[in-house]
C-alpha positions as CSV (number, residue, x, y, z in Angstrom):
1,M,119.4,-90.9,-4.6
2,S,118.8,-94.2,-6.2
3,R,116.0,-96.3,-4.8
4,R,118.1,-99.5,-5.1
5,S,117.9,-102.0,-2.3
6,V,119.9,-101.4,0.9
7,D,121.5,-104.0,3.1
8,V,120.2,-102.4,6.3
9,P,121.7,-104.8,8.9
10,A,125.2,-104.4,7.4
11,L,124.8,-100.7,7.2
12,V,123.7,-100.4,10.8
13,E,126.5,-102.6,11.9
14,S,129.0,-100.5,10.1
15,A,127.6,-97.3,11.6
16,R,127.8,-98.8,15.1
17,A,131.4,-99.7,14.4
18,G,132.2,-96.1,13.8
19,S,132.1,-95.9,10.0
20,P,131.3,-92.2,9.0
21,R,130.3,-93.3,5.5
22,A,127.7,-95.7,7.0
23,V,126.4,-92.9,9.3
24,A,126.2,-90.5,6.3
25,R,124.3,-93.1,4.2
26,L,121.8,-93.7,7.0
27,I,121.1,-90.0,7.5
28,S,120.7,-89.7,3.7
29,L,118.1,-92.4,3.7
30,V,116.3,-90.5,6.5
31,E,116.4,-87.2,4.6
32,D,115.2,-88.8,1.3
33,G,112.4,-90.8,3.0
34,H,113.9,-94.0,1.4
35,G,111.7,-97.1,1.1
36,S,113.9,-98.9,3.6
37,L,113.4,-96.3,6.3
38,R,111.1,-98.4,8.4
39,E,113.6,-101.2,8.4
40,V,116.4,-98.8,9.3
41,M,114.5,-97.4,12.3
42,A,113.6,-100.8,13.5
43,A,117.3,-101.9,13.4
44,L,118.4,-98.7,15.2
45,A,115.8,-98.8,18.0
46,P,117.5,-101.2,20.4
47,H,120.7,-99.1,20.3
48,A,119.3,-95.6,20.7
49,G,118.2,-93.6,23.7
50,N,121.6,-92.9,25.3
51,A,122.9,-89.7,23.8
52,W,122.5,-86.3,25.5
53,V,120.8,-84.1,22.9
54,I,121.6,-80.4,23.2
55,G,119.9,-77.8,21.1
56,I,121.7,-74.6,20.2
57,T,119.5,-71.8,18.9
58,G,119.4,-68.1,18.4
59,S,119.1,-65.3,15.9
60,P,121.4,-65.2,12.8
61,G,124.8,-63.8,13.6
62,V,125.0,-64.5,17.3
63,G,127.8,-67.1,16.8
64,K,125.9,-70.5,16.9
65,S,128.5,-72.3,14.8
66,T,131.4,-70.9,16.7
67,T,129.9,-71.8,20.0
68,T,129.0,-75.3,18.7
69,T,132.7,-75.8,17.6
70,A,133.9,-74.7,21.0
71,L,131.5,-77.1,22.8
72,V,132.6,-80.0,20.6
73,G,136.1,-79.3,21.7
74,A,135.1,-79.3,25.3
75,F,133.2,-82.5,25.1
76,R,136.1,-84.2,23.2
77,E,138.4,-83.2,26.1
78,R,136.2,-85.4,28.2
79,G,136.7,-88.3,25.8
80,L,133.1,-88.2,24.6
81,R,132.0,-89.0,21.0
82,V,130.1,-86.1,19.5
83,G,127.6,-85.8,16.7
84,V,126.6,-82.4,15.2
85,L,123.5,-81.8,13.1
86,A,123.7,-78.3,11.7
87,V,120.4,-77.4,10.1
88,D,120.9,-74.8,7.4
89,P,118.5,-72.9,5.1
90,S,117.7,-74.8,1.9
91,S,118.7,-73.8,-1.6
92,P,115.6,-72.9,-3.6
93,F,117.0,-74.8,-6.5
94,S,118.5,-78.0,-5.2
95,G,116.9,-78.3,-1.8
96,G,120.3,-78.8,-0.3
97,A,121.9,-77.0,2.7
98,L,123.2,-73.5,1.8
99,L,125.7,-72.6,4.5
100,G,127.6,-75.9,5.0
101,D,128.6,-75.8,8.6
102,R,131.3,-78.5,8.0
103,I,133.3,-75.7,6.4
104,R,133.0,-73.6,9.6
105,M,134.0,-76.5,11.9
106,Q,137.3,-77.5,10.3
107,D,138.9,-77.8,13.7
108,H,137.2,-81.2,14.2
109,A,137.0,-82.3,10.5
110,L,139.7,-85.0,11.0
111,D,138.6,-86.3,14.4
112,P,137.1,-89.8,14.0
113,D,135.1,-89.3,17.1
114,V,133.3,-86.2,15.8
115,Y,130.6,-86.5,13.1
116,I,129.3,-83.3,11.6
117,R,126.3,-83.2,9.2
118,S,124.7,-80.2,7.5
119,M,121.0,-80.8,6.9
120,A,118.7,-78.7,4.8
121,S,115.5,-77.3,6.5
122,R,113.7,-77.8,3.1
123,G,111.2,-75.1,4.0
124,H,110.3,-76.7,7.4
125,L,109.5,-73.9,9.8
126,G,110.8,-73.8,13.4
127,G,114.5,-73.8,12.5
128,L,114.7,-77.6,12.1
129,S,114.5,-80.2,9.4
130,F,111.5,-82.6,9.1
131,A,114.1,-85.4,9.3
132,T,116.0,-84.1,12.4
133,P,114.5,-86.4,15.0
134,Q,115.4,-89.5,13.1
135,A,118.8,-88.2,12.2
136,I,119.4,-87.8,15.9
137,R,118.4,-91.4,16.4
138,V,121.1,-92.4,13.8
139,L,123.8,-90.6,15.6
140,D,122.6,-91.9,19.0
141,A,122.6,-95.5,17.8
142,A,126.0,-95.0,16.2
143,G,127.5,-94.4,19.6
144,C,127.6,-90.6,20.0
145,D,127.5,-89.7,23.6
146,V,126.4,-86.1,22.8
147,V,124.4,-84.8,19.9
148,L,124.5,-81.1,19.3
149,V,121.7,-79.7,17.1
150,E,122.3,-76.3,15.7
151,T,119.2,-74.6,14.3
152,V,118.8,-72.5,11.2
153,G,118.6,-69.1,13.0
154,V,115.3,-68.0,11.7
155,G,114.4,-65.9,14.7
156,Q,110.9,-66.2,16.3
157,S,110.1,-69.7,14.9
158,E,113.0,-71.4,16.7
159,V,111.2,-72.4,19.8
160,E,110.6,-75.8,18.2
161,I,114.1,-76.9,19.4
162,A,112.7,-77.1,22.9
163,G,110.6,-80.1,21.9
164,L,113.6,-81.9,20.5
165,A,116.4,-81.4,23.0
166,D,117.2,-82.6,26.5
167,T,118.8,-79.3,27.1
168,S,118.2,-76.1,25.1
169,V,120.8,-73.4,24.8
170,V,119.7,-70.0,23.6
171,L,122.4,-67.6,22.3
172,L,122.1,-63.9,22.2
173,A,124.5,-61.1,21.5
174,P,124.7,-57.5,22.6
175,G,123.7,-54.8,20.2
176,M,121.3,-56.9,18.2
177,G,118.0,-56.2,20.0
178,D,118.0,-59.8,21.3
179,G,116.5,-58.8,24.6
180,I,113.4,-57.6,22.9
181,Q,113.4,-60.7,20.6
182,A,113.6,-62.9,23.7
183,A,110.4,-61.5,25.0
184,K,108.6,-61.6,21.6
185,A,109.7,-65.0,20.5
186,G,109.0,-66.8,23.8
187,I,112.6,-68.1,24.1
188,L,112.5,-67.3,27.8
189,E,110.2,-70.3,28.1
190,I,112.4,-72.7,26.1
191,G,115.9,-71.8,27.2
192,D,117.5,-74.0,29.8
193,V,120.8,-72.1,29.5
194,F,121.2,-68.6,28.1
195,V,124.5,-67.5,26.6
196,V,125.4,-64.0,25.8
197,N,128.1,-64.4,23.2
198,K,130.4,-61.8,21.8
199,A,130.6,-60.5,25.4
200,D,133.6,-58.3,24.5
201,R,131.2,-56.0,22.8
202,E,129.7,-52.9,24.4
203,G,126.4,-53.6,26.0
204,A,127.0,-57.2,27.0
205,D,126.5,-56.5,30.7
206,A,123.2,-54.7,29.9
207,T,122.0,-57.7,27.9
208,V,122.8,-60.1,30.7
209,R,121.1,-57.8,33.2
210,D,118.0,-57.5,31.0
211,L,117.8,-61.3,30.6
212,R,118.1,-62.0,34.3
213,H,115.4,-59.4,34.9
214,M,113.0,-61.0,32.4
215,I,113.7,-64.4,33.8
216,S,112.9,-63.1,37.3
217,L,109.5,-61.9,36.1
218,G,108.4,-65.4,35.0
219,D,107.3,-68.5,36.9
220,R,110.7,-70.1,36.5
221,T,111.9,-68.7,39.8
222,E,109.4,-70.8,41.8
223,P,110.8,-73.4,44.2
224,G,111.6,-76.8,42.5
225,L,111.8,-75.3,39.0
226,W,115.1,-74.9,37.0
227,R,116.2,-71.3,36.9
228,P,118.1,-70.8,33.7
229,P,121.6,-69.4,34.2
230,V,122.9,-66.6,32.0
231,V,126.6,-67.0,30.9
232,K,128.8,-64.6,29.1
233,T,131.1,-66.0,26.4
234,V,133.5,-64.9,23.6
235,A,133.2,-68.2,21.8
236,A,135.7,-67.3,19.1
237,Q,138.4,-67.1,21.8
238,K,136.9,-70.0,23.9
239,I,136.3,-67.6,26.7
240,G,133.4,-68.6,29.0
241,I,133.0,-72.1,27.5
242,D,134.0,-73.8,30.8
243,E,131.1,-71.9,32.5
244,V,128.7,-73.0,29.7
245,M,129.8,-76.7,30.2
246,E,129.3,-76.3,34.0
247,A,125.7,-74.9,33.4
248,L,125.0,-77.8,31.0
249,D,126.2,-80.4,33.5
250,K,124.0,-78.8,36.3
251,H,120.9,-78.8,34.0
252,R,121.4,-82.4,33.1
253,A,121.8,-83.5,36.7
254,F,118.7,-81.5,37.6
255,I,116.4,-83.0,35.0
256,E,117.8,-86.5,35.6
257,E,117.1,-86.2,39.4
258,D,113.4,-85.2,39.1
259,G,112.5,-87.4,36.1
260,E,112.2,-84.5,33.7
261,L,114.7,-86.0,31.3
262,D,112.5,-89.1,30.7
263,R,109.4,-86.9,30.4
264,R,111.1,-84.7,27.7
265,R,112.2,-87.7,25.7
266,E,108.8,-89.2,25.9
267,R,107.2,-86.0,24.7
268,R,109.5,-85.7,21.7
269,V,109.0,-89.3,20.6
270,A,105.2,-88.8,21.0
271,D,105.5,-85.8,18.6
272,E,107.6,-87.8,16.2
273,I,105.0,-90.6,16.2
274,E,102.3,-88.1,15.5
275,T,104.3,-86.6,12.7
276,I,104.8,-90.0,11.1
277,A,101.1,-90.9,11.5
278,L,100.0,-87.6,9.8
279,A,102.5,-88.1,7.0
280,T,101.0,-91.6,6.5
281,L,97.5,-90.2,6.4
282,R,98.6,-87.6,3.7
283,T,100.0,-90.5,1.7
284,R,96.8,-92.4,1.9
285,L,94.9,-89.3,0.9
286,G,97.1,-89.0,-2.2
287,H,96.2,-92.6,-3.1
288,L,92.5,-91.6,-2.9
289,G,93.0,-89.1,-5.6
290,G,94.7,-86.2,-3.8
291,R,92.6,-83.2,-3.0
292,E,89.8,-84.1,-5.3
293,G,88.0,-86.1,-2.6
294,V,88.5,-83.2,-0.1
295,T,87.3,-80.7,-2.7
296,A,84.1,-82.7,-3.2
297,L,83.4,-82.7,0.5
298,A,84.2,-79.0,0.6
299,R,81.5,-78.3,-2.0
300,D,79.0,-80.1,0.2
301,V,80.0,-78.0,3.2
302,V,79.8,-74.8,1.2
303,A,76.4,-75.8,-0.1
304,G,75.2,-76.5,3.5
305,R,74.5,-80.2,2.8
306,I,77.0,-81.2,5.5
307,D,79.1,-79.6,8.3
308,P,82.9,-79.6,8.4
309,Y,83.1,-82.1,11.2
310,A,80.9,-84.6,9.4
311,A,83.0,-84.0,6.3
312,A,86.2,-84.8,8.2
313,D,84.6,-88.0,9.6
314,R,83.8,-89.1,6.0
315,L,87.3,-88.4,4.9
316,L,88.7,-90.5,7.7
317,E,86.3,-93.3,6.9
318,Q,87.6,-93.2,3.3
319,L,91.2,-93.4,4.6
320,G,90.3,-96.4,6.7
321,T,90.9,-94.8,10.1
């Protein structure tokens, strides 16, 4: 993208007025780390903080995009504006998104109150893109009532979505070994609502039973804690979507009542601040000659002239922190 100047106030105003092109432009600025990004975030800040962020995660092939499409339809029936960020694997050549979820969500392509954006993970682990938190802020400030974030589907790394969403939905499917994966990947700890999709397949009831058993073994059955429901769906036929919506509503009411919603949002913004600060430190390090300064300190550590903590302190001094 060109580094030409951007009329940020006009762009933000257009996005808030519902211009999909303005929203697309703002998210592109976020993804590219454009020089005007600080100004963009400052302009968006007063208008953000209202959207319900729902993360949708699960192994590849469980039907995340189909379920997301069905949920978009359910929220639109309520008259709500919906934004979708579908984080796809990156092309090793262009860095762009490979799967293109907009192709798979054609049911809502012409709806002016639905904005769908495929984002490339660009090698970022955890099933998300580095730019996802700020892209959510763009959609939030642009007036979306609900933002659905669909992760890459990379398996055991996807627990990162729990730190980004107000409500995390974990999808599983019978016959894919997902019960074992749930125990291995730690998704029992991050799921607020579990959905066993493709429930018309053999083994669906067993998958539900196994999930409920594993949940019962954890500490999430203690009084005062949210106990994640397990819902069966056939998303391709929109079967069970009403039950998923009911579970989502109950979870939101629960976390709003005990203050957990505010705590989750504070935690994710704290993580975002830390990420920005670390990126700034890396930039400063690059201005000091890249890894050469670190390598020189490493030589001193290897030679026993200095310890690693003292070396880190010297590096921070050089960075002016």
